[in-house]
N, C-alpha and C positions, 0 to 999 in steps of 0.2 A: 415257325420254329427257328428260322434263321435269325429273326429279330431277337428272340429270347436268348439265343446263344451269344449274339452280339452284346446284349445288355449285361449278361453274366460275365462276359470277358472284360467289359468296361469296368464293372464293379470290382473285379479282381485286380485290374491294373491301377484303378484310381488311387488307392492308398500309396502305391509306389510313386505315382506322379506327384501327389501332395508332398510326400517325404522329400522327393528330389527338389521340389520348388522351395521347401523350407530350408533345405541344405544350401541351395543357391542364395537365398535371401540372407542367410546367416553369414555367408562368405563375402557379401558386398559391404564395403566400408560405409559407415554412417555418413550421411550427406543431408543437405537441405532437401526438404520434401518438394518435388517438382510442382506440386499443385498448391502448396502453401509454404514458402521458404522461411516462415517464422517458426516452423517446427521441423523436426528431423525425420528422415526415413531411416529406420534401423530395424533390421530383421523383418523387412516387409511391412512394417507398421509405422504410422505417424506417431511420434512420441515427443513429449516435453521431457526435459531432464531435471530431476529433483534429487537433492542429497543434503546430508549433514555429515560431513566427513572429517577425517583426520588432517593434521597440519602438514600435509604434502611430503612427509619424510618416509613414507612406507617402503620405498625401495632403497634409499640411501642409508637408512638406519638398520644395521645388521641385527639389532635386538628387537626390531618390530615384527611381530607375527602377522603378516599381511593376509595369510589364509584365514585366520580368525576374524580379522577386520572385514574382509570382503564377504565372508559368510554373514556377518552381522548386518552389513549394508543390504544384502539381498533379503535377509529375513525381515528387515525393517521396511522393505518395499521400495528401495531406492535403486536408481539405474545410472549413477554418475559418481565419479570421484576425480580428484585433481592430484597430480603428483609432480614434484619438481625433478628436473632432469639432472641435477647435481652440479650445476655451474655455480650454485649458491648454497651456503650452509650457515646456520645460526650457532650462537654460542650458548651453552647450557646456563640457565638461570640469569642471563644478561640480556638477551635479545627480546625487546618488547615486553619485558616483565613476565614472560611465560616461564613458569616454574618447572614444569615437566613437559618438555618440548621435544617431540620426536623428530623435528627438523634440526635438532641440535644433538647429534649422536655423542655418546661418551667417547673418551680418548680410545683410539684404536678400533672404533666400531663404525667409522665413516666409510661407506662403500662407494667408490666412484668409478667412472669409466677408465680412469688412468691408474696404471700400476704404480706401486710404491717403489722408490729407488732404494739403494743401500745407504743413502745419506740421511742421518738423523736431522731433526730440526723443524718438522712441520708444527706450526703454531697450535694446531688442534690436537696434537699428540701423535707420536709415531714418526716414521720416516717421511721425507719429502716425496712429492709426486714426480713421476717421469711422464710428461705430457706427450712423449713420442711412443709410448707403449700403452696398449689397452689392457684392462683387467677383465679377464673372461668371467670372473665371478660376478661382476656387476651386471654384465649383459645377460648372464644366465638368470640372475634374480629379476631383471627387468622383463625378460621374455616370460618367465613364469608368472610374474604379477599380471601382465597383460593377458596371458592365457587364462589364468584363474578368474580374472575379472570378466573376460568374454564368456566363459562358461556359465557365469551367473547373470549374463545380460547387462553388465555394467560398462558404461562408456568411460574411458580414461582421457582426461585432458593432460597431456604432457607439456609442462611449462619449461621451455628450453632455457630461458635466462630469467634473471631478476635484477632489479635495482639492488644496490648494496646498502643504501640508507645512511650508512656511517662507516667510520673506520673500524668499528667493532666487528662487523661482518667481513669487511675487506681483509682484515688481519688474518682470517682463517680461510680465505679463498685459495683454491688450488692455482688460480691464475696469478696470484701475487708472487712477485719475484722471489721473496724469501721462502716460499712454500714449495718450490719446485726446483729441479736441477737444470732447467732448460733456458735459463737466462732470459726470462720474459722481461718486457720493457718495464722500467721503473716508473710506472705511471701513477697518477693520482686517481683515486677510486671513482671520481665522477667521470673519468674518461674511459672506464672499462668498456662500457657499451656504446662506444662511438667508433667511427672509422679512424680515430686518432689514437688508437691504443697500441701502436707498434706491432711487434710480432705476435701479440696475443690474438689478433684477428685471424691469423692462419690457424691457430689452435682452436679457436671458436668454430671456424668453418669445418675443420676435420671432425670435431665433436658433433656438430649438427648433422652432418652427412652420415656419420656412423649411427647415430640414434635413429635417423630416418630409415636407414637400411634395416636396422635390427627390428624396428617396429612395423615394417611394411606389410608383413603377412597378417597383421591383426586388424580386423574390421572395426574394432571398438575404440579407435584412437582419433583424437583431435590434437593438433599441435598448436600451442600458444607461443607466440614469439617471445614475449617478455612480461613478467609480472611487474605491474605498477611502474612503467618506464618513466613516468613524470617525476618520480620521487627523487632521483639523483639530479635531474636537469629540468626543474619545473619552469613553466611559463604560465603566469596567472591569466586565465581566460574568463573567469566569472567568479561570482561568490554566491553562496546559498542565501544568506541573509544580508542584504545590502544596507540594513539599518544599524548594523553593529559598528562601533567606533574602530577606527584604524589605530594601531596596526593589526589588531586581532582579526578584523574583518577579512584581511587578505591572506590569512594563514590557515592551514589545516587545524581544525576540521570544518572550516567554513569556505575555504578556497576550492575552486575548480581549476585544477592545474593540468596543462597539457605538456608533453615532452617537447624540448626545443628541437630546432631543425637538425642538429647533429645527431641527436638520439633517433629522430625519425629516419634519417638517411641510413643509419646502422640497422634499424628494424627492417627497412625495405631490403637491405642486403641479406639479412637472415631469412626473410621470407623467400627471397630468390634462391637461396641454397636449398630450402625445402622443396620448392617446386622443380628446380632443375635436377635434384637428386632423384626425385620420383619419376622423372620423365622416362627413364629406362627401367622402372620397376613396375610390377604388375598392378599395384594399388595406388590410388590417389586419395589423400586424406585432406580433411578440412583444416584450414588455418584460422586461428583466432588472434585478434589484436585487442589488447587491453588498452582501452581508449582513455578513460579518466575516472575519477571518483564522482559519485553523486549523479550528475546528469549534464548533458551538453549536446547541442546539435552537431553531429559529426560533419566536419568540413570535407575530409577526403580520407578514404581508406587506403591502406597499403595494397598494391596489386596482389591478388591471390587470396585476400582475406574474405571469409564468408561468415565469420562469427565475430560480433562486436561485444567485447566484455566491459562491463562497468563494475566498480567496487562501491559498496555502501550505497547502492543505487536507489534513486527515487523512481516512482512510476513514470515520471516525465522522461526518463531515459528511453522508455519505449515510445511514448507518444511523440516525442520530438524526432524520432529516427525510424518510425515504422515504415515510412515510404522508401527507405533504402532497399527493402526487399531482402534483408539478411536476418540471420538469427541474432537476437538481442539477449544478452546473458547477464544475470546478476551473479557475477563470477566469484564474489566473496562478500560475506558479511561476518559478524562475530566480534564487534568491538562495542557492544551496547550493554555489557555487564551480564549478570546471571539470569535475568528475567526472560523466561521462554516467550512470553506474550509479545515482546518487541519483535522477535524474529518471525513469529507466526504471522503477525500483521504485515511485516515487510514482504513475506513470501506471497500471501494472498493478493496484496495490492499490486505487486509486480506482475505476477503470472496472470491475474485477471485483467491486466491492462494490455495483454498481448505478448508478454515476455516468453522467452524460449527456454531459459535455464534459471534455476535457483540453487545456489551453493552456499550453505552455511558452514562456517569454520567451527568445528565441534571440538572443544577442549576436553571433553570427557574421554576421548581416545588417547591413551597414553601407554607407555610400556607396561606390560602386565595387565592392562585394561583395554586390550584391543577390541573388546566387545562394547566399548563406549560406556563403561560403568564407573569411571573415576568421578566421584561425587564431590571432591574437594576443589575449592577455588584454584584456578590454574592459569589465569591470564586475564586479558581484557574482555573476554566474552564468556559465554556459557556453553551449554551442550549437555544432553542427558538422554536416557531412554525415553523420558516423557516428552522432551522436545521432538525427538524423532517420531514418536507416536503421533504427535500433532501434525507434523509435516507429512506423514503418510496419509492423513485425511485429505490434504491437498492433492497429493499424488494420485490417490484413488479417485478423487473427484475429477481430475483432469483425464485420467485414463478412460473414464466412462463417456467422455465427450467426443463428438466427431471433429477432432482437431483440424483436419484438413479444410473443413467448411467454415471455421470460425475466424472472425476478425474483430478488432475493437469496435464497440458500439457506444456512441456518445449521444444517442437520441432516444433510446428506449426508456431510460430512467429520466422522467421529467422532474421528479422531486423525490428526495429521500430525507425527510425532516429529522435532522439530528445525526445523520450518518453521511459518510462519503461512499459513493457507489463506483465500482469498477465493473464494466460489463463486456462480455463477448457475445456475439450472436452469429447465426448463419441465415442465409436466405431461405432455407427450408423450414425455419421455425424453431431452432434450438437457441436457448438463451442461458448463459451462465453469468450470474451477478454476485459480487461480493459487497456486503455492506460493512464498512469499518466504523465502529463506534460502539454505542451501548443502546440496547433496545428493551422494549419494543419501540419501533418507529413506524410512522405512516409513510407509505410509499405510493407514488403515482407513476404508473407506467403508461407508455403509448404503444399499443399493440394492434396488429391487424386482426380482423375478425377470424374467429375459429374456436375450436375446443381445446383447452389447455390442461396439462397436468403440471402442478406446481409442487416442488419438493424443497423443503427448507432443511439445510444441513447445519447442525451446530458444529463449528469448526474445532471446538474443544472436546466435546463428547465423541465426535466422529461418527455420528449417526443421524438419520433423518428424525427431526423432532415434530414435523408436521407435513402432511401431504393433502392436497385437495385437487379437485378438477372443477373447471368452470367453463361456461360458454360465454364468449365475448363477441359483441357486435362490431368491434372496431373502435379505435380512439383511446380515450383515457380509461385506465383500469386502476382502481384503488385497492391496495392491499395493506395489511398490518402484519409486520413481522412477529414471530414469536419473541419471547424474552431472550436476550443474549448479552454477552459481554465481549468486547474486543473482536466482534465480527461474526457474521452469519452469512451463509451462502444460499443462493436460490438457483435452482435449475427449473427452467420452464421449457416444456415441449409442446409445440402445437401439433395436434393430430392431423395427419395428412390422409386424404381420402383416396 
């Protein structure tokens, strides 16, 4: 009788214990998974981060309905977005050829951490900024954005700074002397994000520490130091295609550029502000460093960095740096025109190489189209409900895998005739393989003995197109893929006894 009473009591208490554990998990900030730091631990689960999101202006642009935007991301099955912290702003219809750019607010609609003064003359419209006074409306908007994202299970990368790229963006920067009443140093824009920027450095520090404090309560935050820090102060480190003639060979989009020493010193200072400010705060958040375009073997990370961001990345960005034991992120793509297929292939190749994050810059999110339905050409890239549907196929595929157990596998696929294979596998017998190309193709795998279930997923239709079981005695196993275009995925599971 006593045992029955004990069991009944335990059954009554169990739901409350589970709820309490879930609540605790949801309160813990996202971090690298302790058992596999190439994925994240978020809300008690191992996750990879996948998105196709707006152009980073959701908080700074007063006309952008971020509630609708976040609802759309969640409905599309995504768990990530990126937002600029307002130290950088773009110019309507001028910056990078983007026609409807939510990172370029209309005159009077730019919301910043700094209050407006009574002095007219801000180049972007309205009064100049007072960098000594905070604007409560901005921080209310930021906190609401982070809270709404967290409620939907969406992680937010807050990019603290960005390169200026040219005088076009610098002319509307709140830090430029002409745009504030604080007599900031009359510096050239290439010095903004260096330690040689005069009294701007003090205002940058106050801004970082304020954002860190305001965001500290939210578990769904990653801080990125600077967007594309090599753009203002590039040092040529490598080229993608060495057979191109100079001078084009050594320039974007073929050059692999790193920030110079002055830019790196400044980035280290910014990272130090983040970590020192959080020392006395309850939560500690991950810090990301945007390393370079394309791919490069990382020489040295800034102290405190746990997420390494690449833009327009090749799968080699993962294979060259997997041994770092950090998260490796495809932090931005979206400069390959309107063709969805290009971005889908990028995503599958990167994530099935062992990547941690895939972030597509989706130009279909515009003012009045916060559901990502703007179908008109809008810039150097694409974006659409269809593209997001296709990326969800990848997100769902990854969600079904035991991510903690997986690592890149360069041995299982012995040959994939006519396709390029990217593979992940686990010691327990889980295999996830992406074949990039056009099929059907003949595949030779090297597998240990066992009974297997093989499921082929068409990455465009988003469903299984063929499934089979087979017993294998060990060694080479020949398979033929179903027909496909621009990629097919295989999940193999070895039955355990």
